[in-house]
N, C-alpha and C positions, 0 to 999 in steps of 0.2 A: 504494499500499499504506500504509494508516494504521498508525501505530506507536504503541503506549503501554504501556510497562513490560512487554516481552515478551522480555527478554534471553535468557531459557531457550530460546526457539523461533526467535528472528528470525533467526539465520544460516541454519538449516535452510530456512526459508520464502523468503529472499533466493537462495539457492544454487538453489533449486527452480525459480525463474525465470530467473536468469542462465544455467542449464545447460539451458535449453530448446533443442529441435531447430530451432525457429524462433529465429535469432539476431538477426535485425533488430527489435530492440524497445529502447524506454526504459523504466526502472524509476524512478518517481517515488516516493520514500519521504517522507511527510508525518508528521514526528514531532510528536505530538499533546501535547507537554509532559510526556515522560517523565522520571521522577524516578529511573529505575535506569540500568543501563548500556547502554541501547538506543540513545541518540544517539551513543555512541562506535564501536558496532558499525556504525551506519549511515554513519558518517564514514569508517570504515575502508574500506567497500566503495565509497564515492565515490572515494577515493583511488586504489584499484586497478582500477576498471572505469569507462571513459568513458561506459557506457550508464546509470549510477545517478546520479540527482540528489536532493539532500535538501532539503526544504522544512521550515522550523521554524515552528511557531505555538503560542499558547498553547492550553491544554486546551479543547476545545469538543465532543467526542465524535466518535463515528464517523461519523456523517453530515456534519458539517462538515469532518472530514479528508477524506473522499471528494470533496466539492464543491470544496475547495481543490485537490485533486490533478487534478481535470478541467480547471480553469482553466490549468494549467500543460501539460497534455497537448498533444503535437505530432504524434502519430502518425495514420495513416489509421485505424486501429482501436484501440478502448478496452477496457481490461480492468481488473478490480479483484481484489484478493488480500487476505486478511488475514493478520496477521503472525504467527500462530500455526499456520497451516495449510501445506499442501503442493500445489504445482501439478506435476501429473505430467508427465513429460519431453516428451511429444508433443502436450501439451494445445493449444498455441497454433497449431502446425503444423496439426493437425486442423481447428480451428475456422476459422482464417484461410483455409485451402484451400477449406473448405466454402463460405465466404462468397463467395471469388472465383468460384467455379464457379456458385453459385446466384443471386448478386446480391441475397441477403437482407439485412435490416438488423442481424439479431442471430443468433447461433449459441450454443446452450446444449449442455454436456456433462454426462454422469453423474457422480455423487459418491460417494465411500466415506466412512464414518465411520472414525475412529481413536482408540482409547484403550488404553494401556498396551501398545503394540505390536501390538495386534489391529485388523485392518480388516474392515468388513462393509459391505454395500450400505446407503446412506442410504434411509430410508423414503419421503420425499417423492419421490426421483427413481427410486424403484422403481415409481411410478405414471406419472411424466411421461416417462420415457426407456426404454420398453419397447423400441422400435426406432428405427433411424436413420431420418429423414425429413427432406426439404429444402423450403424455400419453402412452408411450410404457416402457417396462421393460427391464433389462439387460438380462433376460432370453429370452425375444423375440428377442433382438438384442445384441448378445453377442460381436459384433463388437465395442460396446462402450467401452470395454476394452482396446481398442487402445488409449481412450481418457482420460488418468489418470493424467490430470493436473487440477489446481484449477482456473487458471485465464481466462479461455474462458467461465465461468459460472456464472449463477445467481442462488442462492438457496432461499427458503423460510427460514427466519431467525429463526422461531419456530421449523422448520424441524431439522435444523443444531443444535441448541441447545438441542431439545428434546431426540436427539440421541447422544449428547456429542461428536460430531465429533472433534477430537483432531489432530494437526499435530505433528509428531514426532521432538523432538528437538535436535538441534546440530547434525542433519543428513542432508546429501544431498538427493535429489529426495523425499523430505518429504511429497509431495502431493500424491504419489502413493497409498499408504494404504488408507488414508482418502477418497480418491475419489473412490477407489473400494468399502469400506464401504457405501458411498452415493449411488452408484449405486444399491448394493445389497439391501438396506434398502428403496429406493424410489419406492413409489407405482405408480408413474408417472414420465415420463422422456421426455422432449420436446428436440428435435435435431433440430437445425436450420442449413441449408445448407449454408446460407449466411455468408460470413466472418465477424467476429465480433471483432478479435484480431490479432494484429501483433507482433509475437515473433521475438525478435532482437538476431541476431549472432553478437556479437560485433567484431568491426574491430581489437581490440586490443587483443581478444582472452582470456580475463581474466574472462569471466562468469564461472559459475559452470559446465554448460553443455558442455562447450569447453575444460575443463581439462580432456580428456578422457584417458590418458595414465598414470595418478596417480594411484597407487595401492589403496589409501584410497577411491578415487572416485568410483573404481570398487567394493571394498568392500561395500560401502554404497549402490550401486545400488543393488547388489546381496542380501543384508539384506532386501531391501524393496521389491524386487521380491519375496523372501522368505515369507514375510509376506502377500503379496497379494496371493500367492498359498495357503497358510493356510486358509486364508478367504474363498477363493473359495471352499476349499475341504470340508468345513462346510455347504455348501450350498446345498439344496436338487436338484435343476436342475443344476447339475455341469459339466456334461460331454462336452457340446458344449462350455461353458464358459471356461473351463480349457484347452481344444483343441485351443481355439482363443487365450488365454493368453499365452500358450506354444509356438505357433507360433509367437506372438509378442515378447516374450522374445528371441527367436532365430533369427529370421529374422529383429528384430529391436534393442532390447536394448542390445544384447550382440554383434551383429554386428557392432554396433557403435564403441565399444572397438577393435574388431579385425581390422576393416578397418583403425584405426590409427596406426597400425603397419606395418613396412616396410618403404622403401625409406629413410633409415637413422634412422627411429624411432625405437629404440631397448628397449622393456619393461623389466623391473626387473623380476628375476625368481618368485619373489612371486606373481606379476601380471599374469604371466603365470600360475602358479599353482592354482590361484584362477578360471581361465578360464577353466582348466581340471577339476576342481571339478563341476564347473557349468555345463559343458559338460556331466559329469556323472549323474548328477541330471536331466537335462531337455532335453538333446539330446537322451540318451541311451533308456530312457522310452517313448519317444515321439511316437505318433501313426505314421504308415507308410504314412497316408495320410499328415500329418503335415510335415514330412521329405521331401516327394515329392514335396510339395509346396514350400519348401525353395530353394534358388537358388544354382547352382551347386558348385559355390566357396564356399558358406557357408557350404554345405554338406561336402566338402572335409576337411575344417578346423575343424568342429565339429566332424567328424570322427578321425581326428588326435588327437584333444585334448582328446576325449574319450579313444583313445588307450594310452594315456600318452606320447604322442609324441609331446607335445608343443613346444619343441626347435626347431622344424621343421617349426613353423607357419611363421616365419619372412622370411625364405628363400621362401616359397610357396607364401606369400604375394607379396614379391619383383617379382615374376615370374609373377603374375597376373598383376601387375602394368606395368611391361614390355610389356605384351601382351594384354594391355587394349584394342587396336584396331584391335585385330585379334588373335584367340586362334587357335593353330594347330588342325585342326579337321580331322577325319576320318570317313567315312561312312561304317557302319558294318550292313548289312541287311537294315532294315528299321529304324535305330537309327544313330544319329550323336554322336559322343564321341570324347573327347580330346585324342590326340595320346599319348598313354602311355609312348611311348619310348622318347617324348620330355618334359613330366612332370618332375620337378625338384626332386621330392622325390619318393620313392616306395610307390605304392598302394596296396603291398601284405597286406593281413589281413583285408583290408577295404571293405565295402560294394561294391558289384559289380556295383552298379550305380552310384557311386560318380564322374565318368568323364563323365556321360551321359548328353549332352547338347541340346537333340532333342527339347525339349520344350523352351529352352531359345536361340534358333537360329530360331526365327520365320521368316516364309516367309515375304518378304517385296515387296509390289506392290504399284506402283504409277501410276496415270492416267495423262498423261500430254496433251493430246489434245483429242478433241471429237467434231465430226460434223456429220451432214447429207451428205452423199455423193450422195444420191438421196431421194426423198419423203419416201422411204420404206427402207431404209439402213443407218445403224449407223456405223460409222467408228470411231475406238477407237485406240489411241497410249499410249504407256506407257512402263514400265520396270518392271521387277520382277525378284527376286533372294533370295536366302537363304545365308545370310553372313557366310563365311568362308566354304561353303559347294558347292554351284553350282559354274560351271567352265565355263559356256556359252554355254554348250552342253544340258542344261536341257530342258525338254518339257513344254511348257506354254500353257494352255487352259484358255479360258473365259467362265464363266458359268453364266447362267441367272436363278435365282431361285425365286419361287413365295411363296406367303406367307402360300399357303395350303400344302406345303412340297411334291408335285408332283415331279416327276424326273425333274432335271434341264435339261435345253437346253444348250448343249455344243458346243462351237465354236472354231474351230482351230484357231491358229495365224501364222502369219509369223514373222520370227526373223528379227531383224535389229539392226544396231549399235545405242549405247545410250551413248553419252559423259555424259549425265545428271546423268545417273546411277553411272557412274564410278566417277563423281564429288561429289555425295551425300554420296556414300557408305563408311562408316568408317570401312573400311576392308582391313587391310594391307596383308591379306594372299592371296587374288585373285583379278584379275582385274574384272570389271563388265560392261566394254564398249560394249559388245556383248549380253547384257541381255534386250534389246529393243525388244517390240512386236507390231505387228499392227494386228487388227482383224476387219472384216466386219460383223456386225450382221443384217441379214435379219429380217425385223420386222413381215413378214408374220406369221410365226409360233407363235408369242408371242401375236397377236391380233386375232387369228382365232376365238376365242370363245368370244370375247368382245360383250357386248350387254349393252342395257340401264340399265339392272338390274346386270350386271357382268363387272364391272370395274376390271382391273388387274394391279398389280404392281410387276415388276420384279426387284429384286436386284443382282447386279453382284459381283461375286468373281473371284478370279484367283487361278488356280491350277497349281502347279509346280511339275515335277517328276525328280529326278536325282538318276540314279542307282536305289537302292531300296527304296530310301526315297520319300515320297509324302507329300506335305503339301498344304492346301487350306487357303485363307485368304479374307476376304471382300475387295473390291476395293474401299477403304474409304480413302485413301490418294490422294488428287486431286489438281492439280495446277488450282486455280482458278483465274489466272491472264489473262486469254484470252478466248479461244473457249470453255472451259470446263463451264465457268461462264455464257456464253451466248448461250448454247447449245438450250434451247428452245424447241419449239414444231413443230412437223411435221404432215402432213395428209396423212398417207400411204395408206389409203382407203377412200372411200365415207362414211361420217358420222363417221369416226373413227380420234381420235387424239392421238398422243404419245408425252408425254412430258418427255423430259431428265432432272432429278432432280440431281444437283450436290452440294447440301447443304454440308456446313462444318460439318466434324466428322461424315458424314454418307456415306454409299457406293453409288456408281453410281446406280441410279434407273430409270427405265422407268415406266411411269404411263399412261395406256391406258385406254380411255374412249370413249363414244360417243359423237358427237358434234350435238347438235339439231339445231343450228342456225349458217348458214354461209354466207359469203360474196363472190360473183363471181368475183366482181371488185369494184373499188374504183376509183373516179376521185375527183380532188381538183383543185380549182380555188381560189386563195385568201383565204378568210374566209368562202368560200362556199364548203362544201364536199358533194359529191353525192355518193351514194353507191347502189349496185345491189344485195340485198338478194337472195338466192337461192329457197326462199319461201315467200309467202306473210305473212308479220309479221310487228307489229309496232316496230319502233326503236327510241331509244333516246340515248343521250349522258350524261354521268354523270361525273363531274368533281371530281377528286381525290383531289383537292387542295382547290377548292372554294365551293364545294358541290352543284355547280348549276346543272340545268338539261335543255338540250336543245333538242327539239323534231325535229325528222325527218319527213318532209312532202312529199307527192308524187309530183314528178317532171316530168311533162309532156314532158318537153324538153329532159331530160335525160332518160325517161322511167324508173325511179327508184325513190328513196327518197334522199331528200336534206336537209341539214341543214345550217344555217348561224351561225357561231361560234363568239361570242363576243371576242374583244381583250383586253389584259391586258398589256398595255405598261411598266408599272411599275415593272412587275415581269420577273424574269429570265426564268421561264417556266410555263406553266399550261397544265396540261394532262387530257383528257377526254377519257373515255373509252366508247364503244359503247355496248348498251345492248338491247335485245329484250324484249318485255313485253309479258309474258306468259298468258294463258287463265285464270289463277288464279290471275294475276296482278303483279305477281313477276318479277322482272327484271333478265334476264339469259345472260350469256356471249355470245358473238358473235365473231366467228373465222373468220380469214382471213389471209391467208399466200401466198402472190404471187409467181408464180414460180420461180423468180430470188431471192426472199427473200430480196428485196430491199425497201426502203420506197419511198413515193412520197412526193414531196415539191412544195409549192406556196407559195412565200412571207414568213412570219414566221411561216407557218403552215406546219406540216408533218403529213401525214397519214402513219402508220406504224403498226406493230405487237409487242406484247410484249412477254416475255418469256413463257407465258401461252398460246400463240397462239392467244390472243385477239386483235380484231382490237381497235387501239387508234389513237387519233388525238393530237398532241402537238404543242403548240404554244411557240417558243423560242424566246428569246431576248438577245442581248450582249453575243453572245455565238459563240464559234468556235467548231463545231461537226467534229471530225476527223474521216474520212472514210477510208484512207489508210496510211501506214507507211512504211518507208525503210531507210536503211542506205545507203549514197551514198557519197564518198570521205571523210569520216571521219566526216559526218554531218548526223543528224537525220533529215529526210525530212517527214513532215507531211503534208498531204493534205485533204481537206474536204469542208464543207459547212459553210458560215458565216451568221450570223443572227445580223443584226443590220439595224434599220430604217434609220439611218443617218450614213452612213459610215464614219469613222474616221481611222487616222492611228493607227495601232495596233502593239504591240510588244509582242513578246512570249519569255519566259525564263524558266530556270530550278531552282527549288527552293529547297534548301536541308531543310529548315525548314520555320518557319513563319516569319523569319527574312527578311530584306532587301537584294535585289539582287544587285550584281555588274554589270552584264551584260544582255543586252536585244537584242534580234535580231527583226528586223522588218519584219512584215507579208505582204506578198504580196496578195492583194485582188483584184479579177477579178470578179466583178458582185456579184454573191452569192457564189463564190468558194474562197478559199484562199490556199496558200502554203506557208509554214514556214520551213525554212532551219536553224537548230539548230547547231552551231559548237559544236563539243565534245572535242575541244581542245582550247588551249588559249598561247598567247606568254608569256614566264616566264621573269624574271629579266635580263636574258642574252640575250633575244631577240631569244629564242629558242622555237619551236612549242612544247607544252607538252600536255598531256591528262588532262582533267578535274580530280579531285581527286575521287577516288573511293567512292561510296556511293549511296544512293537511293535518287533520286530527283522526286519532283512533276512538272509537266508541267503546267505552269501557263500563263496568258496573260493579258494585261492591255492596256488602251487607251494610245497612245504615249505622248499626251499633257496634258490631266488631270490626268493621272496615275490611272483613275477609273479601278477597277478590271474588267475583263471579264471572263466569264466561259469557261473551256475547258472541253469537254466530248469526248468520243469515241462512235461511234454509235455500235450497235449490230453486223452489218455487218462489220465494222472494226475491231472488236475485234475477228472476227472469225480467222484472221491470227496471233492472239497474243496468247502466248508470242512471241515477235519478238526478235529472237536472232540474234546477227551479232558481227563481230570481224573486228577490224582494226589493224594496226601494233602497236597501242598505248594502246589499250583497248578492252575489251569485253563488249558488252551491252545486256541488256534485257528490252524490252519495254512491260509493262503490264497493263491490265485493273484493275484498283483497285476498292475500294467501291465507289458506287454511280456513276460508269462509268467514273471515273477521270483515269487520265494515269499517272504512275509512272515509271521512268527510272532507272534501277540499273546498275551502271557502276563498272566494276571490272578490275583487271589487266590481261593482255592477256596471261595467262598461257597457253602454246599449250595444246591441247586436251590429247596428250601422257603423259603429267606430271600432269594431274589432278587426284584427288583423293587420298585416303591414301595409296592404293598399290604402285602408281608411286612414291609418296613421299618416303615411305620406301625402295623402289628399288633404288631410286637416293642416298639416304643415305648410303645403302650398297655398291653401286658401288664406292662411293667416301669416304668410311669410314675410320677409323684409319689405317686399313691394306691395303688400296688401294695403288697401284704403279703408281704414276703420273708422267709426265714430267714437272718439275718446270718451270714457266714462270716469265720473267723479269717483274713484276708486283705487285702493291699495291691494296689490296682489302680494301676498305673503307666501314664501316658500322656506321651510325649515327641515334641516336634514334630509333633503331630496324627496319632501313630501311624508316623511315618516313621523315627523313632530309639530308641535304647535307652541313652543316655547321659546326659549333662548332670548336674544334681543328683539326679535321680531315681536314676541308677546308684549314687552315693555313698550316698544313703539306703539302697538295697537292699543294699548291702555292709555298712553299719553294722548293719542287722537281722540280716543272715547271722552277722556277727562277734559280736553279742550271744546269738546262740542263740535268737531269739524264735520262737515257734511260729507264725509267720505264712507263709501261702502268698504269693509274689510273683506275681501276673498282671501280665502286659505287654500292653497294648493295641497291636496293630499293624496297619498298612495292607496288609500281606502278609507272607507267612513268609520274605521275604528279610533282615527285620531281624534283626540278631544280638542277640537277648535273652541276658543273662548266664546261665551254667550255674546250674541250680536254679529259675530263672523259668519260668512257663508262658505262652507267647504266646497271646493272645486275639484272634481275627480281628475286625476292624472290619465293622460291617454285618450281623452275624450275631446270632441270638438268644442265642447264649452270650455275645457281648459285652454285651448289655444286661442279662442275668441276672447275670453276674459283677460288673459295675459296681455294680449294684443292691445285691448282698449283701455286697460288700466293706465292712470296718469302717474302712479309711482308702483315700483316694482322693490321689494325688500327680500333678499335672499342671503342665505348664511352658507352655502357651498358655492363650488366654481361655477359651472354652466347650469342652465335651465333651458329644458327642452321648450323650444318655441319662442325663446328671447331674442329679439333684434333691436337693434338701435332704432328708435322712432323719435320724431320731432317732438310729439306730445308727451314724452314719457321721461321720468327720471328714475334711474336704475342705482339702487344702493345695495352694495355688499357689506353685509355686518361680519362676516367670518364667524367661525364657532370656536375660538379660543386662542389664547396666546401659545406660541408654538414652542416647544421643547425639542421635539424630534424634528426631523427635516420634513418641509412641506414643499410644495410648489416646484420650482426649478431645482432646488438642492436635492429633493427627492428624485426628480425626473431623471437628473444627470447620472444618477446611479443605476438606471434601469436599463435592459438590453435595447428598448425602444424609445430611448431618449430623444431623439429628433422629433417624433411624432408627438410625444407627450409634451415638449416644450411648445410646439406649434399650436397644441390645444389649449396650453395655459395662456399663451399670449391672445388667443382668439377670445378665450372666456374673458379675460381683463379687458379687452377692447370694448366689451358691451356695458361696462360699469361706469357710471357718472362719478362715484365716489365710494370709498372704502372707509369704514369705520376702524379707528384705531384706538387700543386702550393705553398705548405708552410709546415712547420715543423708540423703544426697541422694536415694536412691531411695526411702526412706520418705516423704519429701515427694511425690515423684512417684506412688507408689502411692495415696496420699490424693487427689491433685488429678487425676490423669490416669486412673487405673483406677477412680475413683469407688468406692473401697473404704473403709469406715469401720470395718472389724473389727480382729482382732488382726494386728499387723504383727510377725514375728519378726526381731528385729535381731540374727541369728545369723551373718551372713555366708552366702556361697554354698557349700552342700556340694560343688559340683563343682570348687571350687577347693582343697579340702583337699589334695589330691596336689600341687598346685603350692606350697602354703605348706610342706609337708614335703619338697619337692624330691626326690621319689622318682627313684631311680636310672634312668637312661635307656639304659645300656649295651646291655641285651638289646633294648630297643625298637628302636633303630636297625637291627639286624640283621633283627629281624622284619618291619620295615617296607621292607627292601631297600635302605636308605641306607648309602653309603660313610662308614665311621667316621672316616675320615681327611680329609674335607673339612668346610667350615664349612656349616652349614645354615640358609638363609634361608627362613622361612616367609611365603608370601604369602596373605593371607586376606582378600579384599575382600568387602563386603556385595553385595547384589543392588540393581539399578536398577529404578525403577518402569517406566521405558520399555521395559524388556526383559522386563517381568513378564507372565505370564498365569496369573491364578488364583493358586494356591499353587506355581507353578514359575516359572522365570526362566532367560533365556539367560545365559550368563557374561559378566560385563562384561570386555571385552578391551582396555582402555585402556593397559594396560601391556604392552608388547612384550616377553614373557618370553624370546625367542630373542635379542633384542639384549642385553636385561640379562645373560643368561648368557654371551654373548660378552664384554661388557665386563668382567664379573667374573671370568672365566677359570676353568680346570678346577679350581681349588681350592674350587669352591663347588657346592652342591647346592641348587636352588630347590625347595621344596615348595609345590604349589599346592592351596589348600583353599578351595572355593568355598562359599558360603551354602547353607544346606539347601535353600532354593528352588532352587539350581542343581542340587543332587544329585537333585531329583526329576525333573529332565528326562532323557529317554532319550538324553543325549549320551555320546559315548564317551570313553575315556581320553585324556587329552591328553599323557600321558608322552612324552617325547622328550629324548635327550641326557643333559643334567645336569638336566633338569625332570622331577619326579615328580609326578603328578596323584593326590592323596589325598583328593579331594572327597569321596569315599564312605567314606572310613575312618570307623568308627562313632563314634569318641571323639576330639574335637579336643585334648583334655588331653595324649594321646599325642603329639601333633604338637608342642604347647607344650614338652613336656620334651626332645623330641629337637633342638629348633631352638636356635640360637645368637642369632638375631634375627628380629624380626617387621616385615613390611611390611604395613600396611593402609591403610583409608581411614577410612570412617564407621562401621565395624563395631564392636559391643560387645567385640570380642576385645580390644580394647587395654585394657580395665579389668580383664579377667582376666589377661592377660598381665602386668601391671604387679606381680603378686603373685610372679613369677618373679624379678622383679629385672632381667631381661635388656633390652636395648635395642630401641627401636621407631623405625620410620620411617613417614611417612605420604605416600602417593603419591596425589594428589588433583588430577588435571588437570581434573575437571569441578566444583571445589568450588562455585562461584558458582551454577552451574545446579542442582547437587543440593540445596544450601541452600535455594534458592527453591522447587524442585519439592516436596522432602519436609518441609522445615523442620527446624531444629535448635535444641535448648536453649541451646547455648554455640557461641561461635566457635572453630572446630578450631584456627585459628592460635594463638589465645590459650592454648588448653587443652593442646595436643599437648606430651607430655613427650618429645619427639624432632624431628627436622627434618621440615618439610612442604614436599614439593617436587611439581612438575608434569612434569618431563621425566625421561626415562630416563637420560639422562646424569648429571643432578645426583643422582638416586637412586644411581647406581653410585659416583659419587665419595663420597658420604655413607658408603656400606657400606664402602668401601676404608680410610677413616680414622676408624674407629668408636671407637678409643681416645680421639681428641680430643673427638668428639662426646659420649662418655659423661662425660666430664669436665664439658663445657659444660651438658648438661642433668641434671646430678646432683641438683641442689636441686629443679628443677622435677619431676624423676621422683619424688622422695621426697614432695613436696607431693601430687602427683597420686594416688600410692599411698594416702596417709593420708586423703585426701579421698573417694576412690571404692571403696576396698577395706579399710577400716580394721579390719573384724571377721573378715578372712579369715585366721586363724591356724592352719589344719589341724583344727579341732575343730567346724566348722560342722555337719557331719551329726550328730554326737554331739547337739548342742544341739536340732537340729530333731527327732530321734528321742525325745528327752526330752519334747519337747512332744506328740508323737503318743501316748506311753504315759501321758501325765497323765489322771488319772481313767479309765483304760482298765482293763479286765478281765485283759488280756494281761499274764502273768508271764513274765520271761525264765527260761529252762530251769534255770539255775543256782540260782534261787531258788526252783524248785518243790519241794514236798514229794514224796518218792517215792510216798507213800500216796496 
């Protein structure tokens, strides 16, 4: 493992190797002249694990470090790992075991990428590791040439040394050539399809592979490509391998550099020249098939480069970025092409097919519902369209194809509206709300020749015709949240069964076969089940859970067979399948599907049929089985059967995660039936009914007194009507059947159907774009935390406007209607036409984040940026410059700043940052933060504690950590849990209450309430100022809350167990240890000790605290909102009401 300045990731990388299931290993750490804390970390592992060796050398690069490590290696097998990556737990066990069995020279495993906590399949290995294969050669599997990296492999050491495999030194991409040599020389190669390695894309963007726009980086890549190309040219079986490598070079290696261009990223002329030479070498001479398999955008770019028109590349890339969600397409005969008149550069002289996108605009077909309209007819619903091509007038057909390639059965469809297609289509060029279809499939023709020796399987495809264009695709995108998942089996004719198969990633299939054993009827009385088979046969029931067998015996009373089933009071469920004993003694399935497809129940037992049409008996306990669902008056109403020997009061709720729930709703039980009414709204801080936050919830239940969990399932008959879609004035909902017949509820903002989808979004943006003529309105448009909040400085400004009696309407941009906007303000839903129109017409816009969708410079409008806190960690340009896409990010920052008329500053320190890192050259309002006015005034907190549910007799510690990049996904993040709050609570004792307040990114995650004992989770409380005012002390880390809290004069503590790693990953303007106006600690014990001796610490930090406040909050005197509103009104026509003439 080469090591160079990776202290942030090193321990995780080392641990991933030392914790391997294959324990017999030696880890050689090669420190390549690190200047950070990496050597000390290495040494600590040497001291505590005898399997670790440390080799130190002067800096020479990755190749030299690997070569050094090879010289010291003593094992039978050899592997490499990078010090910022992760080796998965069974990686070496899998690869070594494979090599021992196959006698191959090298084993290679699959790879995942990792960034900000998100993992995905690596592109190269998606080509090379499709399936596990052993003892193959690269000539047999040329796709291995996509896998030219060293760290996902295990080599036989003697093979590696016998062939003198050597890594080039002081070159980037040093593993390409030696790995090519390995593949060419190996007599056997094992390919492991399971993932063995996690390749990290660093958040700070400083790894070799992330510096794509550097000319030296490209030059090294091209040198390695040329070396591999020469190696392949010397090999006898070279054609397929060279074609594969050429495709990888074009579609992978060079494309990575091309896609780094645009959106503000302008490469040096030398960079473009290198790309032109590469296009001459690899594109011009590439086989036609290789070119055809390259995507359309890449074909255009390579043609331009080959024609020495590299100066046009940036313009073309910008055009593709702008049209990412919809290219202007025209249909010419049976081909789809980009409209030449809309393309940004001339295509004269280029290949005629460079604008052809026929193969890249594939038909998209989705099955949304499937059910048996009667025993012999399948009814399917869905939608089908070709992005940027079909316009709602296309012909849609459903085809059933069998495996023997006979002519398909073709079924016509009826067209219908499909809001779902419109919502999910990322196509800004055309609406797709009329792309739905309904088809009835008669089963008679499909089962006509089915016999015992001739079962048939039919797979369904969808065919679409638009003008001269025709496409067909498998119907393999299936909504499995309802009817499709429980389609099950039907009996269309005597002795024939047809099962609808809707497996994930497979097309809709019908499997037709004969049924030898069937039941005419079933009766159930308690644990006694009586059946009437259609022929004389011995029946038994076998338990799928306990493996027990229950015989059926002749029942003279019922003129059939009957069995007494044992009970299992301690199990939630026990399932028995009915089986017939064949003449050879084998047990065969028994079919039973009643006419109404409903189950029979007596006590805890249910007689029903499974998805294969087999008769089953299920014993249920402590279970709510939902058989119907609906939305009524803003509530989700669930009805069904209740299973409990001793009925107790039951509660039902919606759980966003495994965490504790705040609210439960009583279930009404009437005998064996239940009804549950779940409100989908709640009263907010202001006493106003709001929607529950958007997200996905599980439906859960428990006993009201004991809190014992009860099971909630949906029956197959209850799932036939799912997904259940509904809409109220406050939300949209979708109730789904999830895995194991659980129920999940997805809540979304109630965007009108007409505003759903990319096409509507772009249409609304155009309608109210920068050239739109609108009638100004006397209003203020507020946006806080990108629509997720309604507090911060905007709330203080709103209150100042109300207090002055200004005739201005407050519109509040919200991401959903759970946001508690203040009384008198009007919420405006993001992504709707109303949003864009209201934003365009407002005379004033107040925003606390960078960009705002739909915001443009307008003559009648003043735009104020309040920002959301004083920065300790890098923001704006300082943060962007450390990222791999720095030019694009910097261009975005500059464009956002150009829209602002003024930015609010709380201090000279922030004024300088606004200039340097927000790239803003306009008016800076040195007013102080309006949000801190309440803190400066010291508003009374006596009623706040009671309203927040806090014990007035305890000391309140507010814990407010910021988010961590490694736990982040987009604009959400999991809570950093480095502080053990339970242990801290125990150390502090009962006289303390700990209030947890996560970052706004944490609040956006669908995590539950973490309240327990003396810990109160108020992460979702709308206004953190309330929490400042009720607290006695703050514990934070790198959050900007420290600068606001200083206004209160109350003590602060800083818990930073990851200080070095955080500072390296995110970057900070100042050293926290020097800056902090309170103790900086890294252990729970130290934090508890400090909190207990606060009086001593307050005296110790008094002078530093005052310096901190005067430096970072000098203008927060309680009047900032007044000064900001004065600026808003300057040169404005709005006159306060007390100054208006009555006439």
